[in-house]
C-alpha positions as CSV (number, residue, x, y, z in Angstrom):
1,M,37.7,62.7,20.6
2,A,36.1,59.9,22.7
3,T,35.7,62.3,25.6
4,V,34.0,64.9,23.4
5,G,31.8,62.3,21.9
6,H,30.8,61.0,25.3
7,R,30.0,64.5,26.5
8,L,27.9,65.2,23.5
9,H,26.0,61.9,24.0
10,T,25.5,62.8,27.6
11,F,24.3,66.3,26.6
12,F,21.8,65.0,24.1
13,Q,20.5,62.4,26.6
14,R,20.0,65.0,29.2
15,W,18.6,67.8,27.1
16,V,17.2,66.2,23.9
17,D,15.3,63.3,25.3
18,L,12.2,63.3,23.1
19,N,10.3,61.3,25.7
20,S,11.0,63.7,28.6
21,L,8.2,65.9,29.9
22,Q,10.6,68.9,29.7
23,V,11.2,68.5,25.9
24,R,7.5,67.9,25.3
25,L,6.4,71.0,27.2
26,T,9.1,73.1,25.6
27,A,8.2,71.8,22.1
28,G,4.5,72.6,22.7
29,V,5.2,76.2,23.8
30,V,7.6,76.7,20.8
31,L,5.2,75.3,18.3
32,A,2.3,77.4,19.7
33,S,4.6,80.5,19.5
34,L,5.6,79.7,16.0
35,V,2.0,79.3,14.9
36,A,1.0,82.6,16.7
37,M,4.0,84.4,15.2
38,A,3.3,83.1,11.7
39,G,-0.3,84.1,12.0
40,L,0.4,87.6,13.4
41,T,3.2,88.3,10.9
42,G,1.1,87.1,8.0
43,W,-1.8,89.2,9.1
44,L,0.3,92.3,9.6
45,G,2.0,91.9,6.2
46,W,-1.3,91.3,4.5
47,R,-2.9,94.3,6.2
48,T,0.0,96.7,5.6
49,Q,0.1,95.6,1.9
50,A,-3.7,96.1,1.6
51,I,-3.4,99.6,3.1
52,L,-0.5,100.5,0.8
53,L,-2.2,99.3,-2.3
54,D,-5.6,100.7,-1.4
55,S,-4.0,104.2,-1.1
56,H,-2.5,103.9,-4.6
57,V,-5.6,102.4,-6.0
58,H,-7.6,105.3,-4.6
59,Q,-5.1,107.8,-6.0
60,A,-5.4,106.2,-9.5
61,S,-9.1,106.3,-9.3
62,L,-9.1,110.0,-8.5
63,V,-6.7,110.8,-11.4
64,V,-8.9,108.9,-13.8
65,A,-12.1,110.4,-12.6
66,R,-10.7,114.0,-12.9
67,F,-9.0,113.4,-16.2
68,R,-12.3,113.9,-18.1
69,E,-13.2,117.0,-16.2
70,D,-9.8,118.6,-16.9
71,V,-9.9,117.6,-20.6
72,D,-13.4,119.1,-21.0
73,H,-12.2,122.3,-19.3
74,Y,-9.3,122.8,-21.7
75,A,-11.2,121.5,-24.8
76,D,-12.9,124.9,-25.1
77,Q,-9.6,126.6,-25.7
78,M,-7.7,123.9,-27.8
79,S,-8.1,120.6,-29.5
80,V,-9.1,117.6,-27.6
81,Q,-5.7,115.9,-28.3
82,M,-3.8,119.0,-27.1
83,A,-6.1,119.2,-24.0
84,M,-5.3,115.6,-23.2
85,Q,-1.6,116.3,-23.5
86,K,-1.9,119.4,-21.3
87,V,-3.7,117.4,-18.6
88,I,-1.3,114.5,-18.8
89,N,1.6,116.9,-18.3
90,H,-0.1,118.5,-15.4
91,R,-0.8,115.2,-13.7
92,T,2.5,113.5,-14.4
93,T,5.1,113.0,-11.6
94,G,8.3,111.1,-11.4
95,D,6.5,107.9,-10.4
96,L,3.3,108.4,-12.3
97,A,2.8,108.1,-16.1
98,L,-0.3,108.5,-18.2
99,W,-0.9,107.9,-21.9
100,V,-3.9,107.7,-24.2
101,T,-4.3,105.1,-27.0
102,T,-6.8,104.8,-29.8
103,S,-8.7,101.6,-30.5
104,A,-6.0,100.9,-33.1
105,G,-3.3,101.0,-30.4
106,D,-1.8,104.3,-31.5
107,V,-0.5,106.6,-28.7
108,V,-2.0,110.1,-29.1
109,A,-0.7,111.6,-25.8
110,Q,1.8,110.4,-23.2
111,S,3.7,111.5,-20.1
112,E,7.3,112.7,-20.5
113,T,8.1,110.1,-17.7
114,L,7.9,107.3,-20.3
115,T,10.8,108.9,-22.2
116,M,13.0,109.3,-19.1
117,G,16.2,107.4,-19.0
118,S,15.4,105.1,-16.1
119,W,12.0,104.1,-17.7
120,Q,13.3,104.0,-21.3
121,G,16.7,102.4,-20.6
122,S,15.3,99.5,-18.6
123,G,12.6,98.7,-21.2
124,V,9.8,99.4,-18.7
125,A,8.3,102.1,-20.9
126,E,8.2,99.9,-24.0
127,A,6.6,97.1,-22.0
128,L,3.9,99.4,-20.6
129,L,3.1,100.8,-24.0
130,T,2.9,97.5,-25.9
131,Q,1.3,95.2,-23.4
132,A,-2.5,94.7,-23.4
133,M,-4.2,95.9,-20.2
134,A,-7.6,94.9,-19.1
135,E,-10.0,97.5,-18.0
136,G,-9.9,98.4,-14.3
137,I,-7.1,98.7,-11.7
138,A,-4.5,96.0,-11.0
139,I,-1.0,95.4,-9.6
140,Q,1.4,94.7,-12.4
141,P,5.1,93.5,-11.9
142,I,7.3,94.4,-14.8
143,Q,10.9,93.1,-14.6
144,T,12.1,94.2,-11.1
145,W,9.5,97.0,-11.0
146,V,6.0,97.0,-9.5
147,F,3.2,99.2,-10.9
148,V,-0.4,100.0,-10.1
149,V,-1.9,100.1,-13.6
150,C,-5.3,101.3,-14.8
151,A,-7.1,101.2,-18.1
152,E,-10.2,103.3,-18.5
153,P,-12.3,103.9,-21.7
154,L,-12.6,107.6,-22.8
155,A,-15.6,108.9,-24.7
156,M,-14.9,112.5,-25.6
157,E,-17.1,114.6,-27.9
158,G,-15.4,115.2,-31.2
159,F,-12.7,112.5,-30.6
160,P,-12.7,108.9,-31.6
161,A,-13.0,106.1,-28.9
162,A,-9.8,105.9,-26.8
163,T,-8.4,104.4,-23.6
164,L,-6.7,106.2,-20.8
165,H,-3.8,104.3,-19.3
166,L,-2.1,105.0,-15.9
167,A,1.0,103.4,-14.4
168,N,2.1,104.4,-10.9
169,D,5.5,103.1,-9.9
170,I,5.3,101.6,-6.3
171,T,8.5,99.6,-6.5
172,A,10.1,101.4,-3.5
173,E,7.0,101.1,-1.3
174,Y,6.6,97.5,-2.3
175,Q,10.2,96.6,-1.6
176,G,10.0,98.5,1.7
177,L,6.9,96.4,2.5
178,Q,8.7,93.2,1.7
179,Q,11.6,94.3,3.9
180,L,9.2,95.1,6.7
181,I,7.7,91.6,6.4
182,R,11.1,90.0,6.4
183,M,12.1,92.0,9.5
184,L,8.8,90.9,11.2
185,W,9.7,87.2,10.5
186,L,13.3,87.6,11.7
187,T,12.1,89.4,14.8
188,G,9.5,86.8,15.4
189,L,11.9,84.0,15.1
190,V,14.4,85.6,17.4
191,M,11.6,86.2,19.9
192,V,10.5,82.5,19.6
193,A,14.1,81.4,20.1
194,L,14.4,83.5,23.2
195,L,11.1,82.3,24.4
196,A,12.2,78.7,23.9
197,L,15.3,79.3,26.0
198,V,13.3,81.0,28.8
199,C,10.7,78.2,28.7
200,T,13.4,75.6,28.8
201,W,14.9,77.2,31.9
202,Y,11.6,77.8,33.6
203,I,10.2,74.3,32.8
204,R,13.4,72.6,33.9
205,R,13.2,74.6,37.2
206,A,9.6,73.7,37.6
207,L,10.4,70.0,37.1
208,R,13.3,70.1,39.6
209,P,11.2,68.7,42.4
210,I,10.2,65.7,40.3
211,R,13.9,65.0,39.5
212,Q,14.7,65.3,43.2
213,I,12.0,62.7,44.0
214,N,13.4,60.4,41.3
215,H,17.0,60.8,42.7
216,L,15.8,60.2,46.3
217,A,13.7,57.2,45.2
218,S,16.7,55.6,43.4
219,Q,18.5,55.5,46.8
220,V,15.8,53.6,48.5
221,T,16.5,49.9,49.1
222,A,14.7,47.1,51.0
223,E,17.1,47.6,53.9
224,T,16.7,51.4,54.1
225,L,12.9,51.7,53.6
226,G,12.3,52.9,57.1
227,H,15.1,55.5,57.0
228,H,14.0,57.5,54.0
229,S,11.6,60.4,54.1
230,F,11.2,62.9,51.4
231,A,11.0,66.6,52.2
232,L,10.5,69.3,49.5
233,P,9.2,72.4,51.3
234,T,9.3,74.6,48.1
235,A,7.6,72.1,45.8
236,P,4.3,73.0,44.1
237,T,1.1,71.8,45.6
238,E,0.8,68.8,43.2
239,V,4.3,67.7,43.8
240,A,4.0,68.2,47.6
241,E,0.9,65.9,47.5
242,L,3.0,63.3,45.6
243,V,5.8,63.5,48.1
244,Q,3.3,63.0,51.0
245,T,1.8,60.0,49.3
246,Y,5.2,58.6,48.5
247,N,6.3,59.0,52.1
248,L,3.2,57.2,53.3
249,M,3.9,54.4,50.8
250,L,7.5,54.1,52.1
251,T,6.2,53.9,55.7
252,R,3.7,51.1,54.8
253,L,6.4,49.2,52.8
254,A,8.9,49.5,55.7
255,K,6.3,48.3,58.2
256,A,5.3,45.3,55.9
257,W,9.0,44.5,55.2
258,A,9.8,44.6,59.0
259,Q,6.8,42.3,59.7
260,Q,7.9,39.9,57.0
261,K,11.5,39.7,58.3
262,R,10.3,39.4,61.9
263,F,7.9,36.6,61.0
264,I,10.5,34.7,59.1
265,N,12.9,35.0,61.9
266,D,10.4,34.0,64.6
267,I,8.9,31.1,62.7
268,S,12.3,29.7,61.8
269,H,13.5,29.9,65.3
270,E,10.3,28.5,66.9
271,L,10.0,25.6,64.5
272,R,13.6,24.5,64.4
273,T,13.7,23.5,68.0
274,P,10.8,21.0,68.0
275,L,11.8,19.7,64.6
276,T,15.3,19.0,65.9
277,L,13.8,17.0,68.8
278,V,11.6,15.1,66.3
279,Q,14.6,14.3,64.1
280,G,16.6,13.1,67.1
281,Y,13.8,10.8,68.1
282,L,13.4,9.4,64.6
283,D,17.2,8.8,64.3
284,S,17.3,7.1,67.7
285,T,14.3,4.9,66.8
286,L,15.9,3.9,63.5
287,R,19.2,3.0,65.3
288,R,17.6,0.8,68.0
289,A,14.4,-0.6,66.5
290,D,15.7,-3.9,65.0
291,T,12.1,-5.4,65.1
292,L,10.7,-2.9,62.6
293,T,9.2,-4.3,59.5
294,P,10.5,-3.0,56.1
295,P,7.5,-0.7,55.5
296,Q,7.8,0.7,59.0
297,R,11.5,1.4,58.6
298,Q,10.9,2.9,55.2
299,G,8.3,5.2,56.6
300,L,10.6,6.3,59.4
301,E,13.5,6.9,57.0
302,I,11.2,9.1,54.8
303,A,10.0,11.0,57.8
304,A,13.6,11.5,59.1
305,A,14.8,12.7,55.6
306,E,11.9,15.2,55.3
307,T,12.5,16.4,58.9
308,H,16.2,16.9,58.1
309,R,15.3,18.8,54.9
310,T,12.9,21.0,56.8
311,I,15.4,21.8,59.5
312,H,17.9,22.7,56.8
313,L,15.4,25.0,55.2
314,L,14.6,26.7,58.5
315,T,18.3,27.1,59.3
316,E,18.8,28.8,56.0
317,L,15.8,31.0,56.5
318,L,17.0,32.0,59.9
319,E,20.4,32.8,58.6
320,L,19.0,34.9,55.8
321,A,16.7,36.8,58.2
322,R,19.6,37.5,60.5
323,L,21.8,38.8,57.7
324,D,18.9,41.0,56.4
325,N,18.3,42.3,60.0
326,H,22.0,42.8,60.5
327,Q,21.8,40.5,63.5
328,R,24.5,38.3,62.1
329,T,27.9,40.0,62.4
330,L,30.6,38.7,60.1
331,T,34.2,38.6,61.4
332,L,36.4,39.7,58.5
333,A,40.0,38.9,58.7
334,P,42.8,38.1,56.2
335,A,42.7,34.5,55.2
336,D,44.4,32.1,52.7
337,L,41.8,31.6,49.9
338,V,43.2,28.2,48.8
339,D,43.0,26.8,52.3
340,I,39.4,27.8,52.6
341,V,38.6,26.2,49.2
342,K,40.3,23.0,50.2
343,A,38.3,22.9,53.5
344,A,35.1,23.5,51.6
345,I,35.9,20.7,49.1
346,A,36.5,18.2,52.0
347,L,33.2,19.2,53.6
348,A,31.3,18.9,50.3
349,E,32.6,15.5,49.6
350,D,31.8,14.3,53.1
351,Q,28.2,15.6,52.8
352,A,27.7,14.1,49.3
353,D,24.7,11.8,48.8
354,D,26.8,9.2,47.1
355,P,30.2,9.2,48.8
356,T,32.6,6.7,47.2
357,D,36.1,5.4,48.1
358,G,37.3,6.2,44.6
359,P,39.1,9.4,43.4
360,S,37.6,12.7,44.3
361,R,35.2,14.2,41.8
362,I,36.3,17.7,42.6
363,R,39.6,18.9,41.0
364,L,41.3,22.0,42.4
365,E,43.4,24.3,40.2
366,A,45.2,26.8,42.3
367,P,48.1,29.2,41.7
368,G,51.5,28.7,43.4
369,I,51.0,31.7,45.7
370,S,47.5,31.7,47.2
371,P,45.6,35.0,47.3
372,V,44.9,36.5,50.7
373,V,41.4,37.8,51.0
374,L,39.5,39.7,53.7
375,V,36.6,37.4,54.6
376,D,34.8,35.5,57.3
377,R,36.5,32.2,56.9
378,E,33.5,30.1,58.3
379,R,30.9,31.9,56.2
380,L,32.9,31.8,53.0
381,C,33.5,28.1,53.5
382,A,29.7,27.6,54.0
383,A,29.0,29.5,50.8
384,L,31.5,27.4,48.8
385,V,30.1,24.1,50.3
386,E,26.6,25.2,49.1
387,L,27.9,25.8,45.5
388,L,29.9,22.6,45.5
389,D,27.0,20.6,46.8
390,N,24.8,22.1,44.1
391,A,27.4,21.1,41.4
392,L,27.7,17.5,42.8
393,R,23.9,17.1,42.9
394,Y,23.3,18.0,39.3
395,S,26.5,16.8,37.6
396,H,27.9,13.3,37.5
397,Q,31.1,14.4,35.8
398,P,34.2,15.8,37.6
399,I,33.8,19.3,39.1
400,R,36.6,21.7,38.4
401,V,37.4,24.5,40.9
402,Q,39.8,27.3,39.9
403,V,41.4,29.9,42.2
404,L,42.5,33.0,40.2
405,G,44.4,36.0,41.4
406,Q,43.9,39.5,40.1
407,P,45.4,42.9,41.2
408,D,42.4,43.8,43.4
409,W,40.3,40.7,43.4
410,A,40.6,37.0,43.9
411,L,38.2,34.7,42.1
412,V,36.9,31.2,42.8
413,Q,35.2,29.6,39.8
414,I,33.3,26.3,40.1
415,H,32.8,24.5,36.8
416,D,30.3,21.7,36.4
417,Q,29.1,19.7,33.4
418,G,25.5,19.4,34.4
419,P,22.4,20.3,32.3
420,G,23.0,24.0,32.6
421,I,20.5,26.8,33.2
422,P,18.5,28.5,30.4
423,E,19.4,32.1,29.9
424,P,16.0,33.5,30.9
425,D,16.4,31.8,34.3
426,Q,19.9,32.8,35.0
427,A,19.0,36.3,36.5
428,A,16.6,34.7,38.9
429,V,18.5,31.7,40.3
430,F,19.7,33.8,43.3
431,D,16.1,34.8,44.2
432,P,14.6,33.0,47.3
433,F,12.7,29.7,46.4
434,Y,13.3,30.1,42.7
435,R,13.7,26.7,41.0
436,V,14.6,26.1,37.4
437,D,13.1,22.6,37.5
438,E,10.7,22.2,40.4
439,D,10.5,18.4,40.3
440,R,14.2,17.8,39.9
441,S,15.1,20.3,42.7
442,R,12.6,18.7,45.0
443,Q,14.0,15.2,44.3
444,G,17.5,16.4,44.8
445,G,16.7,17.7,48.2
446,G,17.2,21.4,47.4
447,T,15.5,24.1,49.5
448,G,15.5,26.9,47.0
449,L,17.4,29.1,49.4
450,G,21.0,27.9,48.9
451,L,22.0,30.3,46.2
452,T,20.2,33.2,47.9
453,L,22.2,32.5,51.0
454,V,25.4,32.3,49.0
455,R,24.8,35.7,47.5
456,S,23.9,37.3,50.8
457,L,27.0,35.9,52.5
458,V,29.4,36.9,49.7
459,E,27.9,40.4,49.4
460,A,28.2,40.8,53.2
461,M,31.9,40.3,52.7
462,A,32.0,43.0,50.0
463,G,32.2,40.4,47.3
464,Q,30.2,39.4,44.2
465,V,28.8,36.2,42.9
466,S,27.8,35.6,39.3
467,L,26.7,32.8,37.0
468,R,27.6,31.9,33.4
469,S,25.8,28.9,31.8
470,Q,24.5,27.4,28.6
471,P,22.0,24.6,28.3
472,Q,23.7,21.1,28.2
473,Q,27.1,22.7,28.7
474,G,27.2,23.1,32.5
475,C,27.5,26.1,34.8
476,V,30.3,28.3,36.0
477,F,29.7,30.0,39.3
478,T,32.2,32.8,40.1
479,I,32.8,34.3,43.5
480,A,34.9,37.5,43.4
481,L,36.4,38.7,46.7
482,P,38.5,41.8,47.5
483,R,42.1,41.0,48.2
484,S,43.6,41.9,51.6
485,S,46.3,44.4,51.7
486,A,48.2,41.9,53.9
487,G,48.5,39.6,50.9
């Protein structure tokens, strides 16, 4: 059931996305077709009905017009009432009935049709004879029957004022017309459904180049900008122009990205050497100059600290540039994860700003059997030192380091009890030069590249790094590494 539900959800996402261009175009075509079909069907039905009714109305008018002439012709040979009956009998058919009534409502002559079983038994004859009819011709439904009825005054010499009534049964023709209209609607709906299917197929085919562009664009990354070029030889002119513009944009982005990486690489390399010489000179001066005044020594110490920080920043920039340019090749080999963590803890404590002779602030929790991971030992150690140094800088409480083993992965989790990181900032802490607190990071000596370098190093070893934090509850940095088959 879950699989069927997932498939249905995927189907509706793919085919019934109300925001998609395909659905909007198809809906527009179907709506226009429905409006056109409704208009055409309505017009055809109205026109056919008008033609049908006009023919019966014309026939009724002829019968009424000739009735007087025929009665006058026979009145010379018989009474007017008998002449009326004779003409009525002559004009009567199975679907046409005539009768004459006086002003008092008495029937003086009528068609035998009104006494037929079908007319008499259904009560139609009685309804026709008893209901009041306005002068003129009209369509009159009675029960399930439909009649063209007519009432015309008669003024015959030697006969009181009377009214000629005519009722023409058009039920069969009317039902046939309704059936025709229903067939027109059904045929129109079927045609619209077929048109919708054809339009869906055609529009989807026409939009295929756009989906291809979207698929190809989703595969472009910062590292592969210069290796992607779209080619859609069968695309329409507008899409071909879009592809050409997109390729031009990729070329420009690739060129700009290459220039940026080359600049960072060159500037880091060129500046690090002279700054290293400056730092060496400052350190040497501080060690040998016993005659310096306190302000002079303070100034040299500040200069030496800033020089050290700048060199560290340039070193991290150079390392990131080399990783991005694939100039730094990592040597991956099976290694004991706990041994690497212990080495990183020792280095982090040695590099701490406030080393003490007391107990270690970093507590290691490791399993009895250490996981074996496929990593570059030196680079992983550097990444762990960066995370540990970050934890020691912002937390004055003990740091807890856990090593956890899973079937396919090994985890290193570093728990601190610092101020934590707000949730809106957690997704960006691994971006270059991003600082949650600019002033605090500056005072702490951070460069803004440490976490970026950690992510680049871990991902270069096919691993993942993540953060979980809440304000005032500390941070948990997790490094996940693939386990080696040797372990």
